[in-house]
C-alpha positions as CSV (number, residue, x, y, z in Angstrom):
1,M,-99.4,144.1,48.4
2,S,-101.1,142.2,45.4
3,L,-101.8,138.5,44.6
4,N,-98.5,137.5,42.5
5,Y,-98.9,135.0,39.8
6,Y,-96.8,133.4,37.2
7,L,-98.1,131.2,34.0
8,V,-97.3,127.6,33.6
9,P,-98.5,125.2,30.8
10,N,-101.9,123.8,31.4
11,Q,-101.4,120.0,31.7
12,M,-105.1,119.3,31.6
13,S,-105.5,121.0,28.2
14,N,-106.2,118.8,25.3
15,N,-104.1,120.9,22.8
16,G,-101.5,121.8,25.4
17,D,-101.2,125.4,24.0
18,N,-102.7,127.4,26.9
19,F,-101.6,128.4,30.4
20,I,-102.9,128.6,33.9
21,A,-101.9,130.9,36.7
22,V,-99.9,129.9,39.8
23,S,-100.1,132.0,42.9
24,S,-96.6,132.9,44.2
25,N,-97.3,134.7,47.4
26,T,-95.5,133.2,50.3
27,Q,-96.3,135.5,53.2
28,T,-98.5,133.6,55.9
29,Y,-100.1,135.5,58.9
30,T,-101.3,134.0,62.2
31,I,-104.3,134.8,64.2
32,E,-101.9,136.8,66.2
33,D,-101.1,139.2,63.1
34,V,-104.9,139.5,62.7
35,F,-105.2,140.8,66.3
36,D,-102.3,143.2,65.5
37,E,-104.4,144.6,62.7
38,I,-107.5,145.3,64.8
39,V,-105.8,146.3,68.0
40,H,-103.9,149.7,67.9
41,P,-103.5,152.9,70.0
42,G,-106.9,154.3,70.8
43,S,-108.7,151.0,69.9
44,T,-111.7,150.3,72.3
45,I,-110.7,146.6,72.4
46,T,-107.5,144.9,74.0
47,K,-105.5,142.0,72.3
48,A,-106.7,139.8,75.4
49,E,-110.3,140.8,74.8
50,A,-109.9,140.0,71.1
51,L,-108.5,136.7,71.8
52,A,-111.2,135.6,74.4
53,T,-113.8,136.6,71.9
54,F,-112.0,134.6,69.2
55,E,-111.9,131.6,71.6
56,S,-115.5,131.8,72.6
57,L,-116.6,132.3,68.9
58,T,-114.5,129.2,67.8
59,D,-115.7,127.1,70.7
60,G,-119.5,127.8,69.9
61,I,-118.9,126.8,66.0
62,M,-117.1,123.6,67.0
63,K,-119.8,122.7,69.5
64,L,-122.3,123.0,66.6
65,V,-120.2,121.2,64.1
66,R,-119.6,118.2,66.5
67,R,-123.4,117.7,66.4
68,G,-123.4,117.5,62.7
69,N,-124.9,120.8,61.9
70,S,-123.9,123.1,59.3
71,V,-122.8,126.7,60.2
72,V,-123.2,129.6,57.8
73,T,-121.3,132.9,58.7
74,P,-120.4,135.8,56.7
75,L,-116.7,134.8,56.7
76,V,-117.1,131.0,56.3
77,N,-119.6,128.3,55.5
78,I,-118.9,124.9,57.3
79,R,-120.6,121.5,56.7
80,S,-119.9,117.7,57.3
81,D,-120.0,115.1,54.9
82,I,-119.0,111.5,54.8
83,K,-116.3,110.1,52.5
84,G,-116.2,106.4,51.3
85,V,-118.4,103.5,49.7
86,F,-121.2,101.5,51.4
87,E,-121.6,98.2,49.8
88,T,-125.6,97.9,50.1
89,D,-128.2,100.2,51.2
90,E,-128.4,98.5,54.4
91,S,-124.8,99.1,55.3
92,S,-124.0,101.4,58.3
93,Y,-121.1,103.8,59.0
94,D,-117.7,101.9,59.6
95,S,-115.1,104.2,60.7
96,S,-112.4,101.8,59.1
97,R,-114.2,102.3,55.7
98,Q,-115.7,105.6,55.7
99,Q,-114.6,108.9,57.1
100,V,-116.4,112.0,58.3
101,V,-115.0,115.1,57.0
102,V,-115.5,118.9,57.4
103,N,-115.8,121.0,54.4
104,M,-115.5,124.7,54.3
105,S,-116.3,127.3,51.7
106,P,-116.0,131.4,51.7
107,G,-119.0,133.0,53.2
108,L,-120.7,136.0,51.3
109,R,-118.5,138.8,52.9
110,L,-115.4,136.8,52.2
111,R,-116.5,136.2,48.6
112,S,-116.9,139.9,48.3
113,V,-113.3,140.4,48.7
114,E,-112.4,138.6,45.6
115,N,-113.2,141.5,43.2
116,E,-111.1,143.8,45.4
117,I,-107.6,141.6,45.2
118,E,-105.1,143.3,42.8
119,V,-103.1,141.0,41.0
120,T,-99.6,141.2,39.5
121,K,-97.8,139.0,37.1
122,V,-94.3,138.1,38.1
123,T,-91.4,136.0,36.8
124,P,-91.7,132.2,37.5
125,Q,-90.3,131.2,40.7
126,K,-87.4,128.7,40.7
127,R,-88.7,125.4,42.2
128,E,-86.8,125.1,45.6
129,P,-87.7,124.7,49.2
130,K,-88.9,128.0,50.9
131,L,-88.2,128.3,54.7
132,F,-90.6,130.8,56.3
133,H,-89.7,130.2,60.1
134,Y,-87.6,128.1,62.5
135,Y,-89.2,127.4,66.0
136,D,-87.1,126.3,68.9
137,N,-89.3,124.6,71.6
138,S,-87.1,124.9,74.6
139,S,-86.3,128.5,74.1
140,D,-89.8,129.3,72.9
141,S,-88.0,131.4,70.2
142,S,-88.5,131.8,66.5
143,D,-85.6,132.4,64.0
144,E,-83.1,133.0,66.7
145,S,-81.8,130.2,69.2
146,I,-81.0,126.5,68.6
147,T,-81.3,124.2,71.7
148,P,-79.2,121.2,70.9
149,E,-81.0,117.7,71.1
150,K,-84.4,119.4,71.8
151,G,-87.5,119.8,69.6
152,A,-87.9,122.2,66.8
153,R,-90.0,123.0,63.8
154,I,-89.7,124.4,60.2
155,T,-92.6,126.1,58.4
156,G,-92.5,126.7,54.7
157,D,-93.2,125.4,51.3
158,M,-91.9,122.4,49.3
159,L,-90.0,121.0,52.3
160,K,-90.6,117.4,52.2
161,F,-87.5,115.4,51.3
162,D,-86.5,111.8,50.8
163,E,-85.1,110.6,54.1
164,G,-83.0,107.8,52.7
165,D,-81.0,110.2,50.4
166,T,-78.1,111.6,52.4
167,D,-77.8,114.4,49.9
168,Q,-81.4,115.5,50.9
169,G,-82.4,116.8,54.4
170,I,-82.0,119.3,57.0
171,F,-78.6,120.9,57.4
172,F,-77.0,123.1,59.9
173,V,-74.0,125.0,58.4
174,N,-71.6,126.6,60.7
175,T,-71.1,130.2,59.4
176,D,-67.6,130.5,61.0
177,D,-65.8,127.3,59.5
178,G,-68.5,126.1,56.9
179,T,-69.0,122.6,58.5
180,E,-72.2,121.0,57.8
181,T,-74.3,118.9,60.1
182,R,-77.2,116.9,58.6
183,L,-80.1,115.9,60.8
184,D,-80.2,112.2,61.2
185,N,-82.8,109.9,62.6
186,S,-84.5,112.6,64.4
187,L,-87.1,113.5,62.0
188,L,-90.8,113.4,63.5
189,R,-92.8,114.9,60.6
190,N,-91.9,115.3,57.0
191,M,-94.4,117.3,55.1
192,P,-94.3,120.0,52.4
193,S,-95.3,122.8,54.7
194,E,-93.8,121.5,57.8
195,L,-90.8,119.8,59.3
196,I,-90.9,118.6,63.0
197,F,-87.6,117.2,64.5
198,N,-85.2,117.1,67.5
199,N,-82.0,119.2,66.8
200,P,-78.5,117.5,66.4
201,A,-75.9,117.9,69.2
202,L,-74.5,121.1,67.7
203,P,-71.5,123.0,69.2
204,A,-71.9,126.7,70.2
205,G,-71.7,129.0,67.3
206,N,-73.8,130.6,64.4
207,Y,-75.6,128.6,61.8
208,E,-77.2,128.8,58.6
209,L,-80.3,126.5,58.3
210,Q,-80.9,124.8,55.0
211,V,-83.2,122.4,53.5
212,R,-82.1,120.2,50.6
213,T,-84.8,118.4,48.5
214,G,-84.6,116.3,45.3
215,L,-86.7,117.0,42.2
216,L,-87.1,115.0,39.3
217,N,-86.8,111.7,41.4
218,G,-83.7,113.0,43.2
219,S,-81.8,113.8,40.1
220,S,-81.6,117.6,41.0
221,I,-81.0,118.8,44.5
222,R,-82.4,122.4,45.3
223,T,-81.5,124.1,48.5
224,G,-83.7,126.4,50.6
225,R,-82.2,128.8,53.2
226,L,-83.6,130.3,56.2
227,S,-83.0,134.1,56.3
228,G,-80.6,135.3,58.9
229,T,-78.6,133.0,61.2
230,L,-79.6,130.9,64.0
231,T,-77.2,130.6,67.3
232,V,-76.4,127.9,69.7
233,A,-75.1,129.8,73.0
């Protein structure tokens, strides 16, 4: 697989006649997927051992960072900084005015991968919500079951919507009769890459999950759909 890209006008250009690349890859992998890459039949390390090693390594790095140290690894470099303005040279750190932030940059080995990534030019994507996965907390399932009135989460891209616009939001569409149920007053997190909410009280059946967002100040509604159907038993 390659790094897919398309071109858009460069808004920062003075003459406005050149373009910049926008990455259009949407596949996201978790640490579990990484373990699957390194643990295979005949491997000398098990998935449990890989997880334990990762947790130990992560814990060690976090301990060093908590002490204000910088950490340099082949994969990533980590250092802490302070954001904010101090009024005088005698001022001290105030968490209500300044903020400690952790900055990361690629390590030497990760930078070496840059020259190995293949690129492919593609047709520009339509700007619309993209739903990667639906997670149901009660059933501990992904892209399968809906537990009415219990917690759930959607991951994706361009998911954030105007909660005050009834044309926008999270919609459960019954695939048998086409009835729509819009999530109402149960949204806990509304971000471009993640929506957290409590499922509505849905009757048994199969549902298509949609997220509808407004572009250009809500004048144009775009709909993203989760691949496959979800089921209320």
